[in-house]
N, C-alpha and C positions, 0 to 999 in steps of 0.2 A: 238308647242302648247303654247298658252298664256291663263292664267286663269283670268276671271273677275266675278264680283258680280253684281247682280241686287237687288235694293229694290223694294217693291211692296206694293200695298194697299190691305188689307186682310179683311176689314169688313166695315159694314154700318157706315156712319158718315165720311168716307174718302171723299176727293174731287174728286170722280170718279163716273161715271154712274153705274158701276157694279163691286165693288171691290171683286175680287175672288182670289187674290194673296195668295201664300203659305209662305211668309216671305222673307228671304234673300236667293236668288238663287246663286248657284256657277256654272259657266259654262266654258267650254274650247273652244278656238277659234283655228282652224287649220290655221296657218299663211300662207300656201300655197293656200289652196282651199277656205278659207272664211267660211267653215262650222262650225256651232256652236253645241255643245253637252251639255246637262244638266248633271252635276255631282251629285249634291245633294242640299237639302234645309235645312235651319235652321229656325225653327218656331219662329216667332216673330210678334207682332201686328204692322201693318202699318209702316214698316221700310222704310220710304220714301226717306231717304238719308243715305249714308254710306260713310266713309272715311278710308283710310288705312295709317298707320304710315310709315314714310320714310324708316325705316329698314324692312318693310314688315312683321313684326311680329304680328301686331295687327290690328283689324278692330273695328270700332266704328259705331253704328247705333242708330238713334233716333226713337221714336214712335211718329207718328204725329196724335194727337187727343187732345180733350179738357182736361184741367188739372183736371177736375172733374172725369175723367176716369183713373187718376193716371198714366200718362205716365212716362216712364223712358228712360234713355240713357244707352246703353249696351256696355261693353267692351268685346271683344272676342280675344282669341289667335288663330292665323292661323296655323293650323296643316298641316300634310302631305296631299297632293292632295287637299289643299284649305279648308279642313274641319275646322269648327269653334267650339271652346270650350269656354264656358262662363267663364269670369274671374269675373266680378261683374257688377252691375248697380247702377245708381244713380237717384234720383227723378228729373224730369224736372218741374221747376216752371214757368208756362206760358201755353199758348194754341197754339197748332199746330206747333210744332217743324218742320221745313222744310229744314234746311241746317246746316252744321257744317263743321268746318275746324280745323286742327292742326296747332298751332303756338308755336314752341319750345316745352316747357313742359306744354302747356295749350291746351285744346280742347274747342272751343267756338261754341255755338249753337244759331241759329236765330229762335225765335218763332214768327210765322207770325201773328196770330190773336191778341195776346197780345202785339205785337210790342216791344219786349225786346230781349236782348241777354244774355246768361248765359256762364260764364267762369268756367271750371272744371280743376283743377290740374291733370296731368297724372303722376302716380307714376312710380317707376323704373321697376315694374313687369307688367306694361301696364294697371294696374287697374286705376280707376277713384276715386279720392277724391270727396266729396260733393262739389257742386258749391260754390265758394268763392266770387262771385260778380254777381249782376244782373244790367245790363245796360238798362235802360228804355228810349225808344224814345218817344217824344211828337210831336203832330202836326197833321194837316189835309191837304188835297188837294182839288182842285176844283171838282173832281169827287165825288159827295156826297154818291154814293153807295160803291165805291171801296177804297175811300181815306178818310173815315169817322173818322178814327183814325190811329195812327202809325202801320206800318206793316213791321217789319224787315224781309227780304227775303233771304239774302245771307251773308256769312262771307267770305271775300276775303283777304288772308294774303299778305303783301308785306313788303319789307325792313326788313326781318327777325323777327322783333319784333313789327310790326304794322299790323293794319288790317283796312279793310273797313267793316262797316255794311250797306248793301244796303237796302234802305227803300222805298217801293212802295208808301206809302201815302205822304211822304214829298218830293218825287222826288229828292232823294239825296243819295249819298254814303258818309256816315259819317266816318271820320278817327279817329282812336284811336292808342295810343302808350302804350306799356306795361312798367310801371315804376318799376324799379328793387327794389327800396326801399320800396315803398307802397305795392308792389305785386298786383297792381291793373291796370285796363286799364283807361287811361286818354284821354279825347277828344283832338284832335289836329285839331281844326276847320279851320285852314289855308289851310289844305290839303283836305277839303271836296270838293266833286264833285257834283255841282248842275246842273240838267237837266231841261228841260222845264216843267212848271207847268202843271199837269194833265197827263204827259206822263207815270208815273208809273214805276220808276226804279225797276228792278227785279234782274238781275244778271250783272256781269261785268268780264272782263279780262283786263290784262295789257301786254304791250309788254316786251321784255326782259330787256330793259333799265329802265322800270318803269316810263318813262317820258310821255307815252301815255296810256290813258285808253279808253276802249271801253264799254259803258254802254248800255245794252239792256232795252228797255222800253216795259213793258207788255201791257199797255193800248193804246199806240199810234202806235205801230208797227214800231218804228224807233230805230236805233242805234245811239248814240251820241259819237263822238270822242272828247276827251279832251286832251289837252297838258299842261304839267306843265311848266308854263312861270314864271320864277323868284319866285318859290316857291308856286305858286298858279295855280290850274287847270282852264283853259279856254276852252269853247267849240269851236272847229274849224270846225265841220262838223256834219250834220244830215242826215241820209240816211235810206230809208225804207228797211226792210227785208221781206216785204209782197209781194207775186207775184202781178204784175200789174193788172191782170184780176180778182183778188179776191176782193170781196165786203163785206164779213161777218165779224164777230168779229175777232179781232187780236189774242189775247192769246199768246203773245210772251213767250217763255219758257227758252231755254238754249242758251248759247253763248260759243264758244270754239275756241282757236287758234290752227292751225296746228303746230306740232313740229318744222317745218321749220321757223315759225314766218311770212310766207309770205301769208297765207290764213286765212281768218276768216269765221266761219260758225255760223248761228243763226237759231233757229227752231221757227216755228209758228204753234201753236196747231189748231188755227182756219182753216187755209189753209192746214194743214197737209204737211208742206213743210220745207226744209231747204234751206236758202239763202247762196250762196257761193260768197265771196268777195275776190278780190286781194287787198293786202295792198301796198300802194305806199312806196318804200323803204326809200324815203327821208321825205315826209310829213306825212306818216302814214294814209293818207286819204284812204277811201275805194271806190272801183269801183266794181259794181255788175257784176259777171260773169254769173250767172244763178240761178234759183230756182228749186230744186229737190224734187219731191214728195217723202215722206217717206214710200210710199206703205202701209199705214195704217192709223189709226186714233189717234189723240192726241199725238204727239211726245213730251212728257213732258221732256225728257232728251235724249241726245245722247252723245257719247264720241269717241274719236279717240285713237287707240292703240298707245303706246309709240314710235313705229317705224314710225308712220304716214301713214301706208299702208291701214288700214281698219277704217271705221266709222261704229258704231252700233247705230241705232236708236231704242229707247224704245217707242213703240206705246201703250200708256196706254189703250185706249178703244177698240182697235181691237185685243188686246192680242198677240202682236207679237214683236219679236226682228228681225230687218231687217239689214242685213250686206251689206255695200257698199264698193267697192274698190275705192280708191282715186287716181285720175290721178295726178302724182307728179309734173307735169308741170302747169296744169290748175287749179287743185283742184277740177275738176268735179267729180261726183260720178256715179259708175256703179253698178247696182244691182248684188249681189252675191248669197245670201241665205236668207231664212226666217225660223224662228222657232217659234212655238206656245209657248207662256209663259203668264201666267195669270197676267194681270194688272201690267206690269213692269213700273216703274217710275224713276229709277236711274241706272247709270252704273258707276262702278269704277273698274280700272285695278289693278291686283296684279302684 
């Protein structure tokens, strides 16, 4: 058995057609059968993204909503059977927190609507101190509706004490390094990853060497592969993750690497699909294997269990978690089980 958590949208104002979630869900996955069972919920408003500490002792969750509704970020202790006990919370300065990541003793949050990132010190007992730094992005893109102002969408840690803040409006993953003396994040612009204008950078992953980055574009439906060449990232490939027969809105969502490092997956909310790519061992370029239906609507997130056997898709608007078994040779997905879950939007593994 393996335990995982889901975030969900719980109330009006969330970016979902019918937000009826119950908070942070805790589930068990049978590693032999692929069956999922609900264990319990922890009530919280719009916990759209969660992250767990490396030692598996603490879980952190944002509330995704406008600052006028007084959103907070919560620190929980993980108890027996995955139950969560509240440690403390801190105010979120900004609108629509949508992603967070732990980098050493800091937790960094991306606020989508206000286009800023917040850094919170993590104390020894797992609690959060108030935010010590606000990083504000500036800029616009050619899409006047979606890129009218900066939109920080993801925090991606790399090289132990560095991070990318992926921004949809400026089509860029902006690099930052934590300075031990000032205790602040400082921009390292030479490591920025720029994708095509109007593509809408949303999420990214890097290979184990961190020489190659794969940036998912929400607006264009492409994955951009970038290589670090002499200290700067250059684009070496653009490949669509949208099914060839699909003609609607793209709505790119999540991108994940298989633990083997040989397969890449990307979800498309518009087509309700997950694209499967084989990664060239030498060049790291992508070759499309197939596109798999998520057997539901709006796969906002999906995640692969640490052993690499199972992939679970969170279908936000059809209220389902769908479990697929992964073919270890080809990366293709076989439907295993489905569970009804209200408005699931994020999956993280304990």
